[in-house]
DRENDO-435250 format. One record per residue (C-alpha): residue number from 1; residue in one letter; x, y, z. Coordinates in nm, 2 decimals, padded with zeros to 4 digits. Layout:
<i: NUM aa: A c1: X c2: Y c3: Z>
...
END
This chain:
<i: 1 aa: M c1: 01.18 c2: 02.27 c3: 06.20>
<i: 2 aa: D c1: 01.55 c2: 02.30 c3: 06.21>
<i: 3 aa: I c1: 01.79 c2: 02.24 c3: 05.93>
<i: 4 aa: Q c1: 01.90 c2: 01.89 c3: 06.02>
<i: 5 aa: T c1: 01.53 c2: 01.77 c3: 06.04>
<i: 6 aa: F c1: 01.47 c2: 01.95 c3: 05.70>
<i: 7 aa: Q c1: 01.77 c2: 01.77 c3: 05.55>
<i: 8 aa: I c1: 01.64 c2: 01.44 c3: 05.68>
<i: 9 aa: V c1: 01.29 c2: 01.51 c3: 05.53>
<i: 10 aa: I c1: 01.45 c2: 01.59 c3: 05.20>
<i: 11 aa: S c1: 01.67 c2: 01.29 c3: 05.20>
<i: 12 aa: V c1: 01.38 c2: 01.06 c3: 05.27>
<i: 13 aa: I c1: 01.17 c2: 01.22 c3: 04.99>
<i: 14 aa: V c1: 01.45 c2: 01.22 c3: 04.74>
<i: 15 aa: G c1: 01.56 c2: 00.86 c3: 04.85>
<i: 16 aa: T c1: 01.20 c2: 00.73 c3: 04.79>
<i: 17 aa: L c1: 01.07 c2: 00.95 c3: 04.50>
<i: 18 aa: I c1: 01.37 c2: 00.92 c3: 04.26>
<i: 19 aa: P c1: 01.37 c2: 00.54 c3: 04.25>
<i: 20 aa: A c1: 00.99 c2: 00.53 c3: 04.22>
<i: 21 aa: L c1: 01.00 c2: 00.78 c3: 03.95>
<i: 22 aa: G c1: 01.27 c2: 00.58 c3: 03.78>
<i: 23 aa: T c1: 01.07 c2: 00.26 c3: 03.81>
<i: 24 aa: F c1: 00.76 c2: 00.45 c3: 03.67>
<i: 25 aa: I c1: 00.97 c2: 00.57 c3: 03.37>
<i: 26 aa: V c1: 01.09 c2: 00.22 c3: 03.30>
<i: 27 aa: L c1: 00.73 c2: 00.08 c3: 03.31>
<i: 28 aa: V c1: 00.62 c2: 00.36 c3: 03.07>
<i: 29 aa: I c1: 00.89 c2: 00.29 c3: 02.83>
<i: 30 aa: N c1: 00.82 c2: -00.08 c3: 02.84>
<i: 31 aa: S c1: 00.46 c2: -00.02 c3: 02.78>
<i: 32 aa: L c1: 00.54 c2: 00.20 c3: 02.48>
<i: 33 aa: K c1: 00.76 c2: -00.06 c3: 02.33>
<i: 34 aa: K c1: 00.48 c2: -00.32 c3: 02.37>
<i: 35 aa: Y c1: 00.23 c2: -00.09 c3: 02.21>
<i: 36 aa: K c1: 00.47 c2: -00.02 c3: 01.92>
<i: 37 aa: L c1: 00.52 c2: -00.38 c3: 01.86>
<i: 38 aa: A c1: 00.15 c2: -00.44 c3: 01.87>
<i: 39 aa: I c1: 00.10 c2: -00.16 c3: 01.61>
<i: 40 aa: I c1: 00.37 c2: -00.30 c3: 01.39>
<i: 41 aa: T c1: 00.22 c2: -00.65 c3: 01.40>
<i: 42 aa: A c1: -00.12 c2: -00.52 c3: 01.33>
<i: 43 aa: K c1: 00.01 c2: -00.31 c3: 01.04>
<i: 44 aa: K c1: 00.19 c2: -00.61 c3: 00.89>
<i: 45 aa: G c1: -00.13 c2: -00.82 c3: 00.93>
<i: 46 aa: N c1: -00.33 c2: -00.55 c3: 00.76>
<i: 47 aa: E c1: -00.09 c2: -00.54 c3: 00.47>
<i: 48 aa: E c1: -00.12 c2: -00.93 c3: 00.44>
<i: 49 aa: L c1: -00.50 c2: -00.90 c3: 00.44>
<i: 50 aa: V c1: -00.50 c2: -00.63 c3: 00.17>
<i: 51 aa: A c1: -00.27 c2: -00.84 c3: -00.05>
<i: 52 aa: K c1: -00.51 c2: -01.14 c3: 00.00>
<i: 53 aa: I c1: -00.81 c2: -00.93 c3: -00.08>
<i: 54 aa: E c1: -00.65 c2: -00.79 c3: -00.40>
<i: 55 aa: K c1: -00.57 c2: -01.15 c3: -00.51>
<i: 56 aa: L c1: -00.92 c2: -01.26 c3: -00.43>
<i: 57 aa: N c1: -01.06 c2: -00.97 c3: -00.63>
<i: 58 aa: E c1: -00.85 c2: -01.07 c3: -00.93>
<i: 59 aa: E c1: -00.98 c2: -01.42 c3: -00.91>
<i: 60 aa: N c1: -01.33 c2: -01.30 c3: -00.87>
<i: 61 aa: E c1: -01.29 c2: -01.09 c3: -01.20>
<i: 62 aa: K c1: -01.16 c2: -01.38 c3: -01.39>
<i: 63 aa: L c1: -01.44 c2: -01.61 c3: -01.26>
<i: 64 aa: T c1: -01.69 c2: -01.34 c3: -01.35>
<i: 65 aa: E c1: -01.55 c2: -01.33 c3: -01.70>
<i: 66 aa: E c1: -01.57 c2: -01.71 c3: -01.73>
<i: 67 aa: N c1: -01.92 c2: -01.70 c3: -01.60>
<i: 68 aa: V c1: -02.03 c2: -01.46 c3: -01.87>
<i: 69 aa: V c1: -01.88 c2: -01.69 c3: -02.14>
<i: 70 aa: L c1: -02.04 c2: -02.00 c3: -01.99>
<i: 71 aa: Q c1: -02.39 c2: -01.82 c3: -01.98>
<i: 72 aa: D c1: -02.34 c2: -01.73 c3: -02.35>
<i: 73 aa: K c1: -02.27 c2: -02.09 c3: -02.43>
<i: 74 aa: I c1: -02.58 c2: -02.20 c3: -02.23>
<i: 75 aa: K c1: -02.79 c2: -01.96 c3: -02.42>
<i: 76 aa: K c1: -02.67 c2: -02.10 c3: -02.74>
<i: 77 aa: L c1: -02.72 c2: -02.46 c3: -02.64>
<i: 78 aa: Q c1: -03.07 c2: -02.37 c3: -02.51>
<i: 79 aa: A c1: -03.14 c2: -02.22 c3: -02.86>
<i: 80 aa: Q c1: -03.01 c2: -02.54 c3: -03.02>
<i: 81 aa: I c1: -03.23 c2: -02.75 c3: -02.79>
<i: 82 aa: D c1: -03.53 c2: -02.53 c3: -02.86>
<i: 83 aa: E c1: -03.47 c2: -02.58 c3: -03.23>
<i: 84 aa: L c1: -03.44 c2: -02.95 c3: -03.20>
<i: 85 aa: N c1: -03.75 c2: -02.97 c3: -03.00>
<i: 86 aa: K c1: -03.93 c2: -02.76 c3: -03.26>
<i: 87 aa: K c1: -03.82 c2: -03.00 c3: -03.54>
<i: 88 aa: L c1: -03.93 c2: -03.31 c3: -03.34>
<i: 89 aa: I c1: -04.27 c2: -03.15 c3: -03.29>
<i: 90 aa: E c1: -04.30 c2: -03.08 c3: -03.66>
<i: 91 aa: K c1: -04.23 c2: -03.45 c3: -03.74>
END
């Protein structure tokens, strides 16, 4: 192979590979940007979910406390009903 043929081969290789490599690099960078955006979006969504879960946990604790108070009142009322029933039976 003479020098002129070698130069043509090198020119063709460089002329096709460099633009292809450039296109590949651009595609990789764009893909990475999309993944980064997806990760940021997912992270924000997770933070919002954590905040909602914390709020629901607080509400659950309040409702649990209210439930305990109501159960205590129910027990007292049941005791009063039992006492009244006992008095009615005695009469």
